[in-house]
HTML snippet that shows the backbone in 3Dmol.js (N, CA, C, O; Angstrom):
<script src="https://3Dmol.org/build/3Dmol-min.js"></script>
<div id="view" style="width:600px;height:400px;position:relative"></div>
<script>
const pdb = `
ATOM      1  N   UNK A   1      97.757 120.209 115.533  1.00  0.00           N
ATOM      2  CA  UNK A   1      96.976 119.256 114.805  1.00  0.00           C
ATOM      3  C   UNK A   1      95.797 119.963 114.185  1.00  0.00           C
ATOM      4  O   UNK A   1      95.241 120.900 114.759  1.00  0.00           O
ATOM      5  N   UNK A   2      95.429 119.516 113.033  1.00  0.00           N
ATOM      6  CA  UNK A   2      94.311 120.099 112.311  1.00  0.00           C
ATOM      7  C   UNK A   2      93.170 119.100 112.292  1.00  0.00           C
ATOM      8  O   UNK A   2      93.365 117.903 112.081  1.00  0.00           O
ATOM      9  N   UNK A   3      91.992 119.616 112.514  1.00  0.00           N
ATOM     10  CA  UNK A   3      90.802 118.780 112.485  1.00  0.00           C
ATOM     11  C   UNK A   3      89.941 119.239 111.321  1.00  0.00           C
ATOM     12  O   UNK A   3      89.542 120.401 111.249  1.00  0.00           O
ATOM     13  N   UNK A   4      89.665 118.336 110.430  1.00  0.00           N
ATOM     14  CA  UNK A   4      88.785 118.643 109.309  1.00  0.00           C
ATOM     15  C   UNK A   4      87.435 118.013 109.574  1.00  0.00           C
ATOM     16  O   UNK A   4      87.333 116.848 109.959  1.00  0.00           O
ATOM     17  N   UNK A   5      86.409 118.802 109.360  1.00  0.00           N
ATOM     18  CA  UNK A   5      85.063 118.319 109.632  1.00  0.00           C
ATOM     19  C   UNK A   5      84.211 118.462 108.384  1.00  0.00           C
ATOM     20  O   UNK A   5      84.315 119.454 107.663  1.00  0.00           O
ATOM     21  N   UNK A   6      83.383 117.484 108.136  1.00  0.00           N
ATOM     22  CA  UNK A   6      82.448 117.533 107.023  1.00  0.00           C
ATOM     23  C   UNK A   6      81.052 117.929 107.492  1.00  0.00           C
ATOM     24  O   UNK A   6      80.077 117.768 106.759  1.00  0.00           O
ATOM     25  N   UNK A   7      80.960 118.447 108.716  1.00  0.00           N
ATOM     26  CA  UNK A   7      79.674 118.894 109.258  1.00  0.00           C
ATOM     27  C   UNK A   7      79.319 120.237 108.656  1.00  0.00           C
ATOM     28  O   UNK A   7      80.193 121.031 108.308  1.00  0.00           O
ATOM     29  N   UNK A   8      78.038 120.475 108.541  1.00  0.00           N
ATOM     30  CA  UNK A   8      77.584 121.843 108.333  1.00  0.00           C
ATOM     31  C   UNK A   8      77.451 122.446 109.714  1.00  0.00           C
ATOM     32  O   UNK A   8      77.249 121.721 110.688  1.00  0.00           O
ATOM     33  N   UNK A   9      77.561 123.776 109.819  1.00  0.00           N
ATOM     34  CA  UNK A   9      77.534 124.443 111.114  1.00  0.00           C
ATOM     35  C   UNK A   9      76.283 124.095 111.913  1.00  0.00           C
ATOM     36  O   UNK A   9      76.365 123.883 113.122  1.00  0.00           O
ATOM     37  N   UNK A  10      75.139 124.034 111.262  1.00  0.00           N
ATOM     38  CA  UNK A  10      73.890 123.796 111.996  1.00  0.00           C
ATOM     39  C   UNK A  10      73.733 122.342 112.447  1.00  0.00           C
ATOM     40  O   UNK A  10      72.827 122.037 113.222  1.00  0.00           O
ATOM     41  N   UNK A  11      74.598 121.441 111.975  1.00  0.00           N
ATOM     42  CA  UNK A  11      74.455 120.053 112.401  1.00  0.00           C
ATOM     43  C   UNK A  11      75.399 119.708 113.550  1.00  0.00           C
ATOM     44  O   UNK A  11      75.409 118.572 114.025  1.00  0.00           O
ATOM     45  N   UNK A  12      76.191 120.679 113.998  1.00  0.00           N
ATOM     46  CA  UNK A  12      77.082 120.435 115.126  1.00  0.00           C
ATOM     47  C   UNK A  12      76.293 120.357 116.426  1.00  0.00           C
ATOM     48  O   UNK A  12      75.128 120.747 116.493  1.00  0.00           O
ATOM     49  N   UNK A  13      76.944 119.855 117.431  1.00  0.00           N
ATOM     50  CA  UNK A  13      76.291 119.747 118.730  1.00  0.00           C
ATOM     51  C   UNK A  13      76.292 121.105 119.417  1.00  0.00           C
ATOM     52  O   UNK A  13      77.179 121.392 120.221  1.00  0.00           O
ATOM     53  N   UNK A  14      75.317 121.933 119.111  1.00  0.00           N
ATOM     54  CA  UNK A  14      75.212 123.264 119.697  1.00  0.00           C
ATOM     55  C   UNK A  14      73.976 123.322 120.570  1.00  0.00           C
ATOM     56  O   UNK A  14      72.910 122.836 120.192  1.00  0.00           O
ATOM     57  N   UNK A  15      74.123 123.914 121.727  1.00  0.00           N
ATOM     58  CA  UNK A  15      72.990 124.098 122.604  1.00  0.00           C
ATOM     59  C   UNK A  15      72.369 122.811 123.078  1.00  0.00           C
ATOM     60  O   UNK A  15      71.166 122.762 123.336  1.00  0.00           O
ATOM     61  N   UNK A  16      73.170 121.755 123.200  1.00  0.00           N
ATOM     62  CA  UNK A  16      72.669 120.486 123.694  1.00  0.00           C
ATOM     63  C   UNK A  16      71.893 119.684 122.656  1.00  0.00           C
ATOM     64  O   UNK A  16      71.295 118.664 122.996  1.00  0.00           O
ATOM     65  N   UNK A  17      71.889 120.117 121.409  1.00  0.00           N
ATOM     66  CA  UNK A  17      71.178 119.383 120.362  1.00  0.00           C
ATOM     67  C   UNK A  17      72.019 118.196 119.921  1.00  0.00           C
ATOM     68  O   UNK A  17      73.248 118.238 119.984  1.00  0.00           O
ATOM     69  N   UNK A  18      71.364 117.156 119.481  1.00  0.00           N
ATOM     70  CA  UNK A  18      72.049 115.989 118.956  1.00  0.00           C
ATOM     71  C   UNK A  18      72.271 116.169 117.458  1.00  0.00           C
ATOM     72  O   UNK A  18      71.611 116.990 116.821  1.00  0.00           O
ATOM     73  N   UNK A  19      73.197 115.403 116.903  1.00  0.00           N
ATOM     74  CA  UNK A  19      73.435 115.469 115.464  1.00  0.00           C
ATOM     75  C   UNK A  19      72.287 114.777 114.736  1.00  0.00           C
ATOM     76  O   UNK A  19      71.957 113.627 115.023  1.00  0.00           O
ATOM     77  N   UNK A  20      71.699 115.479 113.813  1.00  0.00           N
ATOM     78  CA  UNK A  20      70.627 114.922 113.001  1.00  0.00           C
ATOM     79  C   UNK A  20      71.087 114.858 111.556  1.00  0.00           C
ATOM     80  O   UNK A  20      72.046 115.522 111.164  1.00  0.00           O
ATOM     81  N   UNK A  21      70.408 114.070 110.790  1.00  0.00           N
ATOM     82  CA  UNK A  21      70.720 113.996 109.359  1.00  0.00           C
ATOM     83  C   UNK A  21      70.482 115.350 108.714  1.00  0.00           C
ATOM     84  O   UNK A  21      69.555 116.077 109.073  1.00  0.00           O
ATOM     85  N   UNK A  22      71.345 115.673 107.748  1.00  0.00           N
ATOM     86  CA  UNK A  22      71.201 116.946 107.060  1.00  0.00           C
ATOM     87  C   UNK A  22      70.113 116.900 105.999  1.00  0.00           C
ATOM     88  O   UNK A  22      69.515 117.931 105.691  1.00  0.00           O
ATOM     89  N   UNK A  23      69.843 115.728 105.433  1.00  0.00           N
ATOM     90  CA  UNK A  23      68.839 115.633 104.393  1.00  0.00           C
ATOM     91  C   UNK A  23      67.453 115.667 105.033  1.00  0.00           C
ATOM     92  O   UNK A  23      67.063 114.764 105.772  1.00  0.00           O
ATOM     93  N   UNK A  24      66.741 116.711 104.731  1.00  0.00           N
ATOM     94  CA  UNK A  24      65.381 116.821 105.258  1.00  0.00           C
ATOM     95  C   UNK A  24      65.373 117.056 106.751  1.00  0.00           C
ATOM     96  O   UNK A  24      66.424 117.231 107.368  1.00  0.00           O
ATOM     97  N   UNK A  25      64.223 117.061 107.313  1.00  0.00           N
ATOM     98  CA  UNK A  25      64.104 117.284 108.751  1.00  0.00           C
ATOM     99  C   UNK A  25      63.445 116.065 109.391  1.00  0.00           C
ATOM    100  O   UNK A  25      62.446 116.180 110.101  1.00  0.00           O
ATOM    101  N   UNK A  26      64.025 114.901 109.126  1.00  0.00           N
ATOM    102  CA  UNK A  26      63.430 113.673 109.640  1.00  0.00           C
ATOM    103  C   UNK A  26      63.620 113.539 111.143  1.00  0.00           C
ATOM    104  O   UNK A  26      62.880 112.806 111.799  1.00  0.00           O
ATOM    105  N   UNK A  27      64.614 114.247 111.700  1.00  0.00           N
ATOM    106  CA  UNK A  27      64.846 114.163 113.133  1.00  0.00           C
ATOM    107  C   UNK A  27      65.546 112.895 113.558  1.00  0.00           C
ATOM    108  O   UNK A  27      65.609 112.600 114.752  1.00  0.00           O
ATOM    109  N   UNK A  28      66.080 112.125 112.602  1.00  0.00           N
ATOM    110  CA  UNK A  28      66.781 110.884 112.930  1.00  0.00           C
ATOM    111  C   UNK A  28      68.234 111.180 113.247  1.00  0.00           C
ATOM    112  O   UNK A  28      68.850 112.044 112.622  1.00  0.00           O
ATOM    113  N   UNK A  29      68.780 110.467 114.216  1.00  0.00           N
ATOM    114  CA  UNK A  29      70.178 110.615 114.579  1.00  0.00           C
ATOM    115  C   UNK A  29      71.075 110.008 113.510  1.00  0.00           C
ATOM    116  O   UNK A  29      70.675 109.096 112.787  1.00  0.00           O
ATOM    117  N   UNK A  30      72.306 110.533 113.423  1.00  0.00           N
ATOM    118  CA  UNK A  30      73.287 109.964 112.508  1.00  0.00           C
ATOM    119  C   UNK A  30      73.902 108.757 113.207  1.00  0.00           C
ATOM    120  O   UNK A  30      74.449 108.900 114.300  1.00  0.00           O
ATOM    121  N   UNK A  31      73.828 107.579 112.609  1.00  0.00           N
ATOM    122  CA  UNK A  31      74.395 106.390 113.246  1.00  0.00           C
ATOM    123  C   UNK A  31      75.930 106.462 113.296  1.00  0.00           C
ATOM    124  O   UNK A  31      76.544 107.141 112.474  1.00  0.00           O
ATOM    125  N   UNK A  32      76.543 105.767 114.252  1.00  0.00           N
ATOM    126  CA  UNK A  32      78.002 105.846 114.430  1.00  0.00           C
ATOM    127  C   UNK A  32      78.802 105.533 113.179  1.00  0.00           C
ATOM    128  O   UNK A  32      79.829 106.167 112.937  1.00  0.00           O
ATOM    129  N   UNK A  33      78.360 104.568 112.375  1.00  0.00           N
ATOM    130  CA  UNK A  33      79.137 104.223 111.192  1.00  0.00           C
ATOM    131  C   UNK A  33      79.123 105.345 110.147  1.00  0.00           C
ATOM    132  O   UNK A  33      80.014 105.402 109.299  1.00  0.00           O
ATOM    133  N   UNK A  34      78.135 106.230 110.194  1.00  0.00           N
ATOM    134  CA  UNK A  34      78.113 107.381 109.298  1.00  0.00           C
ATOM    135  C   UNK A  34      78.868 108.563 109.884  1.00  0.00           C
ATOM    136  O   UNK A  34      79.449 109.353 109.141  1.00  0.00           O
ATOM    137  N   UNK A  35      78.870 108.696 111.213  1.00  0.00           N
ATOM    138  CA  UNK A  35      79.586 109.793 111.865  1.00  0.00           C
ATOM    139  C   UNK A  35      81.087 109.669 111.693  1.00  0.00           C
ATOM    140  O   UNK A  35      81.799 110.673 111.704  1.00  0.00           O
ATOM    141  N   UNK A  36      81.580 108.435 111.533  1.00  0.00           N
ATOM    142  CA  UNK A  36      83.014 108.201 111.420  1.00  0.00           C
ATOM    143  C   UNK A  36      83.613 108.980 110.249  1.00  0.00           C
ATOM    144  O   UNK A  36      84.753 109.437 110.329  1.00  0.00           O
ATOM    145  N   UNK A  37      82.863 109.132 109.177  1.00  0.00           N
ATOM    146  CA  UNK A  37      83.359 109.817 107.985  1.00  0.00           C
ATOM    147  C   UNK A  37      83.245 111.333 108.085  1.00  0.00           C
ATOM    148  O   UNK A  37      83.678 112.035 107.171  1.00  0.00           O
ATOM    149  N   UNK A  38      82.688 111.849 109.144  1.00  0.00           N
ATOM    150  CA  UNK A  38      82.460 113.286 109.265  1.00  0.00           C
ATOM    151  C   UNK A  38      83.668 114.057 109.780  1.00  0.00           C
ATOM    152  O   UNK A  38      83.650 115.288 109.769  1.00  0.00           O
ATOM    153  N   UNK A  39      84.707 113.379 110.228  1.00  0.00           N
ATOM    154  CA  UNK A  39      85.816 114.058 110.860  1.00  0.00           C
ATOM    155  C   UNK A  39      87.124 113.370 110.494  1.00  0.00           C
ATOM    156  O   UNK A  39      87.187 112.141 110.443  1.00  0.00           O
ATOM    157  N   UNK A  40      88.163 114.151 110.241  1.00  0.00           N
ATOM    158  CA  UNK A  40      89.487 113.582 110.023  1.00  0.00           C
ATOM    159  C   UNK A  40      90.527 114.460 110.702  1.00  0.00           C
ATOM    160  O   UNK A  40      90.321 115.663 110.868  1.00  0.00           O
ATOM    161  N   UNK A  41      91.632 113.862 111.090  1.00  0.00           N
ATOM    162  CA  UNK A  41      92.669 114.548 111.855  1.00  0.00           C
ATOM    163  C   UNK A  41      93.967 114.520 111.073  1.00  0.00           C
ATOM    164  O   UNK A  41      94.334 113.495 110.500  1.00  0.00           O
ATOM    165  N   UNK A  42      94.663 115.654 111.052  1.00  0.00           N
ATOM    166  CA  UNK A  42      96.003 115.724 110.494  1.00  0.00           C
ATOM    167  C   UNK A  42      96.959 116.051 111.641  1.00  0.00           C
ATOM    168  O   UNK A  42      96.884 117.129 112.230  1.00  0.00           O
ATOM    169  N   UNK A  43      97.845 115.127 111.949  1.00  0.00           N
ATOM    170  CA  UNK A  43      98.791 115.339 113.035  1.00  0.00           C
ATOM    171  C   UNK A  43      99.923 116.251 112.578  1.00  0.00           C
ATOM    172  O   UNK A  43     100.415 116.127 111.457  1.00  0.00           O
ATOM    173  N   UNK A  44     100.337 117.179 113.463  1.00  0.00           N
ATOM    174  CA  UNK A  44     101.477 118.051 113.211  1.00  0.00           C
ATOM    175  C   UNK A  44     102.723 117.400 113.800  1.00  0.00           C
ATOM    176  O   UNK A  44     102.637 116.389 114.496  1.00  0.00           O
ATOM    177  N   UNK A  45     103.865 117.983 113.517  1.00  0.00           N
ATOM    178  CA  UNK A  45     105.135 117.425 113.990  1.00  0.00           C
ATOM    179  C   UNK A  45     105.167 117.331 115.521  1.00  0.00           C
ATOM    180  O   UNK A  45     105.672 116.349 116.065  1.00  0.00           O
ATOM    181  N   UNK A  46     104.637 118.334 116.214  1.00  0.00           N
ATOM    182  CA  UNK A  46     104.642 118.308 117.689  1.00  0.00           C
ATOM    183  C   UNK A  46     103.782 117.165 118.228  1.00  0.00           C
ATOM    184  O   UNK A  46     104.080 116.607 119.285  1.00  0.00           O
ATOM    185  N   UNK A  47     102.730 116.820 117.514  1.00  0.00           N
ATOM    186  CA  UNK A  47     101.878 115.701 117.917  1.00  0.00           C
ATOM    187  C   UNK A  47     102.628 114.383 117.781  1.00  0.00           C
ATOM    188  O   UNK A  47     102.519 113.506 118.638  1.00  0.00           O
ATOM    189  N   UNK A  48     103.400 114.245 116.686  1.00  0.00           N
ATOM    190  CA  UNK A  48     104.186 113.020 116.488  1.00  0.00           C
ATOM    191  C   UNK A  48     105.234 112.875 117.584  1.00  0.00           C
ATOM    192  O   UNK A  48     105.497 111.767 118.050  1.00  0.00           O
ATOM    193  N   UNK A  49     105.833 113.992 117.998  1.00  0.00           N
ATOM    194  CA  UNK A  49     106.840 113.939 119.071  1.00  0.00           C
ATOM    195  C   UNK A  49     106.202 113.431 120.358  1.00  0.00           C
ATOM    196  O   UNK A  49     106.778 112.591 121.050  1.00  0.00           O
ATOM    197  N   UNK A  50     105.025 113.934 120.676  1.00  0.00           N
ATOM    198  CA  UNK A  50     104.330 113.501 121.901  1.00  0.00           C
ATOM    199  C   UNK A  50     103.969 112.025 121.812  1.00  0.00           C
ATOM    200  O   UNK A  50     104.161 111.281 122.773  1.00  0.00           O
ATOM    201  N   UNK A  51     103.451 111.598 120.676  1.00  0.00           N
ATOM    202  CA  UNK A  51     103.099 110.190 120.518  1.00  0.00           C
ATOM    203  C   UNK A  51     104.335 109.298 120.637  1.00  0.00           C
ATOM    204  O   UNK A  51     104.259 108.207 121.202  1.00  0.00           O
ATOM    205  N   UNK A  52     105.474 109.757 120.107  1.00  0.00           N
ATOM    206  CA  UNK A  52     106.709 108.985 120.223  1.00  0.00           C
ATOM    207  C   UNK A  52     107.156 108.884 121.678  1.00  0.00           C
ATOM    208  O   UNK A  52     107.645 107.838 122.105  1.00  0.00           O
ATOM    209  N   UNK A  53     106.990 109.972 122.446  1.00  0.00           N
ATOM    210  CA  UNK A  53     107.348 109.939 123.864  1.00  0.00           C
ATOM    211  C   UNK A  53     106.434 108.997 124.643  1.00  0.00           C
ATOM    212  O   UNK A  53     106.885 108.286 125.541  1.00  0.00           O
ATOM    213  N   UNK A  54     105.166 108.997 124.302  1.00  0.00           N
ATOM    214  CA  UNK A  54     104.200 108.169 125.021  1.00  0.00           C
ATOM    215  C   UNK A  54     104.388 106.692 124.706  1.00  0.00           C
ATOM    216  O   UNK A  54     104.399 105.863 125.616  1.00  0.00           O
ATOM    217  N   UNK A  55     104.536 106.352 123.426  1.00  0.00           N
ATOM    218  CA  UNK A  55     104.564 104.944 123.023  1.00  0.00           C
ATOM    219  C   UNK A  55     105.962 104.368 122.862  1.00  0.00           C
ATOM    220  O   UNK A  55     106.131 103.150 122.912  1.00  0.00           O
ATOM    221  N   UNK A  56     106.969 105.216 122.670  1.00  0.00           N
ATOM    222  CA  UNK A  56     108.374 104.810 122.676  1.00  0.00           C
ATOM    223  C   UNK A  56     108.758 103.888 121.521  1.00  0.00           C
ATOM    224  O   UNK A  56     109.869 103.358 121.523  1.00  0.00           O
ATOM    225  N   UNK A  57     107.899 103.681 120.553  1.00  0.00           N
ATOM    226  CA  UNK A  57     108.174 102.800 119.427  1.00  0.00           C
ATOM    227  C   UNK A  57     107.440 103.351 118.208  1.00  0.00           C
ATOM    228  O   UNK A  57     106.237 103.605 118.265  1.00  0.00           O
ATOM    229  N   UNK A  58     108.168 103.536 117.105  1.00  0.00           N
ATOM    230  CA  UNK A  58     107.558 104.156 115.926  1.00  0.00           C
ATOM    231  C   UNK A  58     106.421 103.331 115.333  1.00  0.00           C
ATOM    232  O   UNK A  58     105.431 103.889 114.861  1.00  0.00           O
ATOM    233  N   UNK A  59     106.555 102.021 115.354  1.00  0.00           N
ATOM    234  CA  UNK A  59     105.470 101.178 114.822  1.00  0.00           C
ATOM    235  C   UNK A  59     104.198 101.364 115.636  1.00  0.00           C
ATOM    236  O   UNK A  59     103.099 101.432 115.084  1.00  0.00           O
ATOM    237  N   UNK A  60     104.356 101.445 116.954  1.00  0.00           N
ATOM    238  CA  UNK A  60     103.202 101.644 117.831  1.00  0.00           C
ATOM    239  C   UNK A  60     102.608 103.035 117.623  1.00  0.00           C
ATOM    240  O   UNK A  60     101.390 103.204 117.674  1.00  0.00           O
ATOM    241  N   UNK A  61     103.464 104.028 117.390  1.00  0.00           N
ATOM    242  CA  UNK A  61     102.993 105.397 117.139  1.00  0.00           C
ATOM    243  C   UNK A  61     102.121 105.431 115.887  1.00  0.00           C
ATOM    244  O   UNK A  61     101.036 106.012 115.900  1.00  0.00           O
ATOM    245  N   UNK A  62     102.588 104.815 114.814  1.00  0.00           N
ATOM    246  CA  UNK A  62     101.807 104.814 113.572  1.00  0.00           C
ATOM    247  C   UNK A  62     100.521 104.013 113.730  1.00  0.00           C
ATOM    248  O   UNK A  62      99.487 104.382 113.172  1.00  0.00           O
ATOM    249  N   UNK A  63     100.576 102.931 114.481  1.00  0.00           N
ATOM    250  CA  UNK A  63      99.363 102.145 114.735  1.00  0.00           C
ATOM    251  C   UNK A  63      98.362 102.959 115.553  1.00  0.00           C
ATOM    252  O   UNK A  63      97.164 102.934 115.271  1.00  0.00           O
ATOM    253  N   UNK A  64      98.851 103.682 116.570  1.00  0.00           N
ATOM    254  CA  UNK A  64      97.968 104.512 117.401  1.00  0.00           C
ATOM    255  C   UNK A  64      97.339 105.631 116.570  1.00  0.00           C
ATOM    256  O   UNK A  64      96.151 105.917 116.715  1.00  0.00           O
ATOM    257  N   UNK A  65      98.128 106.260 115.705  1.00  0.00           N
ATOM    258  CA  UNK A  65      97.599 107.320 114.845  1.00  0.00           C
ATOM    259  C   UNK A  65      96.531 106.768 113.905  1.00  0.00           C
ATOM    260  O   UNK A  65      95.514 107.420 113.665  1.00  0.00           O
ATOM    261  N   UNK A  66      96.758 105.584 113.380  1.00  0.00           N
ATOM    262  CA  UNK A  66      95.779 104.951 112.494  1.00  0.00           C
ATOM    263  C   UNK A  66      94.491 104.621 113.249  1.00  0.00           C
ATOM    264  O   UNK A  66      93.391 104.812 112.729  1.00  0.00           O
ATOM    265  N   UNK A  67      94.636 104.128 114.465  1.00  0.00           N
ATOM    266  CA  UNK A  67      93.465 103.816 115.287  1.00  0.00           C
ATOM    267  C   UNK A  67      92.672 105.080 115.587  1.00  0.00           C
ATOM    268  O   UNK A  67      91.443 105.081 115.514  1.00  0.00           O
ATOM    269  N   UNK A  68      93.384 106.167 115.929  1.00  0.00           N
ATOM    270  CA  UNK A  68      92.714 107.437 116.226  1.00  0.00           C
ATOM    271  C   UNK A  68      91.981 107.934 114.983  1.00  0.00           C
ATOM    272  O   UNK A  68      90.842 108.389 115.082  1.00  0.00           O
ATOM    273  N   UNK A  69      92.613 107.854 113.824  1.00  0.00           N
ATOM    274  CA  UNK A  69      91.974 108.331 112.588  1.00  0.00           C
ATOM    275  C   UNK A  69      90.761 107.505 112.189  1.00  0.00           C
ATOM    276  O   UNK A  69      89.840 108.029 111.563  1.00  0.00           O
ATOM    277  N   UNK A  70      90.744 106.231 112.537  1.00  0.00           N
ATOM    278  CA  UNK A  70      89.612 105.369 112.170  1.00  0.00           C
ATOM    279  C   UNK A  70      88.554 105.265 113.264  1.00  0.00           C
ATOM    280  O   UNK A  70      87.537 104.597 113.078  1.00  0.00           O
ATOM    281  N   UNK A  71      88.781 105.910 114.383  1.00  0.00           N
ATOM    282  CA  UNK A  71      87.849 105.847 115.512  1.00  0.00           C
ATOM    283  C   UNK A  71      86.644 106.761 115.260  1.00  0.00           C
ATOM    284  O   UNK A  71      86.708 107.656 114.417  1.00  0.00           O
ATOM    285  N   UNK A  72      85.555 106.536 115.988  1.00  0.00           N
ATOM    286  CA  UNK A  72      84.404 107.445 115.906  1.00  0.00           C
ATOM    287  C   UNK A  72      84.813 108.845 116.386  1.00  0.00           C
ATOM    288  O   UNK A  72      85.766 108.975 117.154  1.00  0.00           O
ATOM    289  N   UNK A  73      84.105 109.890 115.943  1.00  0.00           N
ATOM    290  CA  UNK A  73      84.464 111.257 116.313  1.00  0.00           C
ATOM    291  C   UNK A  73      84.605 111.482 117.816  1.00  0.00           C
ATOM    292  O   UNK A  73      85.465 112.253 118.242  1.00  0.00           O
ATOM    293  N   UNK A  74      83.780 110.827 118.621  1.00  0.00           N
ATOM    294  CA  UNK A  74      83.849 111.018 120.069  1.00  0.00           C
ATOM    295  C   UNK A  74      85.208 110.573 120.612  1.00  0.00           C
ATOM    296  O   UNK A  74      85.781 111.231 121.480  1.00  0.00           O
ATOM    297  N   UNK A  75      85.715 109.461 120.102  1.00  0.00           N
ATOM    298  CA  UNK A  75      87.007 108.936 120.540  1.00  0.00           C
ATOM    299  C   UNK A  75      88.133 109.810 119.999  1.00  0.00           C
ATOM    300  O   UNK A  75      89.117 110.045 120.699  1.00  0.00           O
ATOM    301  N   UNK A  76      88.003 110.295 118.763  1.00  0.00           N
ATOM    302  CA  UNK A  76      89.009 111.181 118.201  1.00  0.00           C
ATOM    303  C   UNK A  76      89.145 112.455 119.030  1.00  0.00           C
ATOM    304  O   UNK A  76      90.254 112.900 119.325  1.00  0.00           O
ATOM    305  N   UNK A  77      88.017 113.030 119.399  1.00  0.00           N
ATOM    306  CA  UNK A  77      88.037 114.256 120.204  1.00  0.00           C
ATOM    307  C   UNK A  77      88.675 113.986 121.559  1.00  0.00           C
ATOM    308  O   UNK A  77      89.464 114.799 122.042  1.00  0.00           O
ATOM    309  N   UNK A  78      88.351 112.873 122.171  1.00  0.00           N
ATOM    310  CA  UNK A  78      88.948 112.510 123.459  1.00  0.00           C
ATOM    311  C   UNK A  78      90.460 112.351 123.328  1.00  0.00           C
ATOM    312  O   UNK A  78      91.205 112.846 124.173  1.00  0.00           O
ATOM    313  N   UNK A  79      90.924 111.667 122.281  1.00  0.00           N
ATOM    314  CA  UNK A  79      92.363 111.483 122.072  1.00  0.00           C
ATOM    315  C   UNK A  79      93.058 112.830 121.857  1.00  0.00           C
ATOM    316  O   UNK A  79      94.150 113.056 122.379  1.00  0.00           O
ATOM    317  N   UNK A  80      92.437 113.708 121.100  1.00  0.00           N
ATOM    318  CA  UNK A  80      93.023 115.021 120.863  1.00  0.00           C
ATOM    319  C   UNK A  80      93.091 115.853 122.135  1.00  0.00           C
ATOM    320  O   UNK A  80      94.057 116.588 122.339  1.00  0.00           O
ATOM    321  N   UNK A  81      92.087 115.751 122.985  1.00  0.00           N
ATOM    322  CA  UNK A  81      92.112 116.464 124.251  1.00  0.00           C
ATOM    323  C   UNK A  81      93.239 115.945 125.138  1.00  0.00           C
ATOM    324  O   UNK A  81      93.911 116.728 125.808  1.00  0.00           O
ATOM    325  N   UNK A  82      93.446 114.644 125.147  1.00  0.00           N
ATOM    326  CA  UNK A  82      94.532 114.070 125.938  1.00  0.00           C
ATOM    327  C   UNK A  82      95.880 114.557 125.411  1.00  0.00           C
ATOM    328  O   UNK A  82      96.761 114.907 126.197  1.00  0.00           O
ATOM    329  N   UNK A  83      96.049 114.582 124.095  1.00  0.00           N
ATOM    330  CA  UNK A  83      97.297 115.083 123.515  1.00  0.00           C
ATOM    331  C   UNK A  83      97.510 116.544 123.887  1.00  0.00           C
ATOM    332  O   UNK A  83      98.630 116.938 124.214  1.00  0.00           O
ATOM    333  N   UNK A  84      96.455 117.355 123.843  1.00  0.00           N
ATOM    334  CA  UNK A  84      96.571 118.765 124.220  1.00  0.00           C
ATOM    335  C   UNK A  84      96.923 118.930 125.698  1.00  0.00           C
ATOM    336  O   UNK A  84      97.683 119.831 126.054  1.00  0.00           O
ATOM    337  N   UNK A  85      96.386 118.081 126.550  1.00  0.00           N
ATOM    338  CA  UNK A  85      96.725 118.134 127.982  1.00  0.00           C
ATOM    339  C   UNK A  85      98.202 117.808 128.186  1.00  0.00           C
ATOM    340  O   UNK A  85      98.883 118.459 128.978  1.00  0.00           O
ATOM    341  N   UNK A  86      98.689 116.806 127.473  1.00  0.00           N
ATOM    342  CA  UNK A  86     100.101 116.448 127.574  1.00  0.00           C
ATOM    343  C   UNK A  86     100.973 117.615 127.124  1.00  0.00           C
ATOM    344  O   UNK A  86     102.005 117.884 127.739  1.00  0.00           O
ATOM    345  N   UNK A  87     100.573 118.318 126.052  1.00  0.00           N
ATOM    346  CA  UNK A  87     101.329 119.476 125.575  1.00  0.00           C
ATOM    347  C   UNK A  87     101.383 120.566 126.644  1.00  0.00           C
ATOM    348  O   UNK A  87     102.429 121.179 126.857  1.00  0.00           O
ATOM    349  N   UNK A  88     100.254 120.808 127.317  1.00  0.00           N
ATOM    350  CA  UNK A  88     100.203 121.847 128.346  1.00  0.00           C
ATOM    351  C   UNK A  88     101.085 121.519 129.544  1.00  0.00           C
ATOM    352  O   UNK A  88     101.698 122.412 130.129  1.00  0.00           O
ATOM    353  N   UNK A  89     101.151 120.251 129.908  1.00  0.00           N
ATOM    354  CA  UNK A  89     101.918 119.831 131.079  1.00  0.00           C
ATOM    355  C   UNK A  89     103.418 119.978 130.824  1.00  0.00           C
ATOM    356  O   UNK A  89     104.188 120.266 131.740  1.00  0.00           O
ATOM    357  N   UNK A  90     103.823 119.776 129.569  1.00  0.00           N
ATOM    358  CA  UNK A  90     105.251 119.853 129.220  1.00  0.00           C
ATOM    359  C   UNK A  90     105.816 121.199 129.419  1.00  0.00           C
ATOM    360  O   UNK A  90     107.002 121.414 129.168  1.00  0.00           O
TER     361      UNK A  90
END
`;
const viewer = $3Dmol.createViewer("view");
viewer.addModel(pdb, "pdb");
viewer.setStyle({}, {cartoon: {color: "spectrum"}});
viewer.zoomTo();
viewer.render();
</script>
């Protein structure tokens, strides 16, 4: 799976820092509705196979993928970690 990010390197969560707005140095956090647009996921064929095994129905697989793509970045990262764990166990 490929993860595309619209973050600049210095705005990532490095060294325990929180995400701040890139415009100026206001020190304000990026609200969740703005963070949603900062990350997108492209599923690979192996990811689709795992989702099909987990959900057992193609309609549910596509719905789950859509939910993951529209979720906040924190939820997307969690879902991707779970998929990677499933790959390792196989």
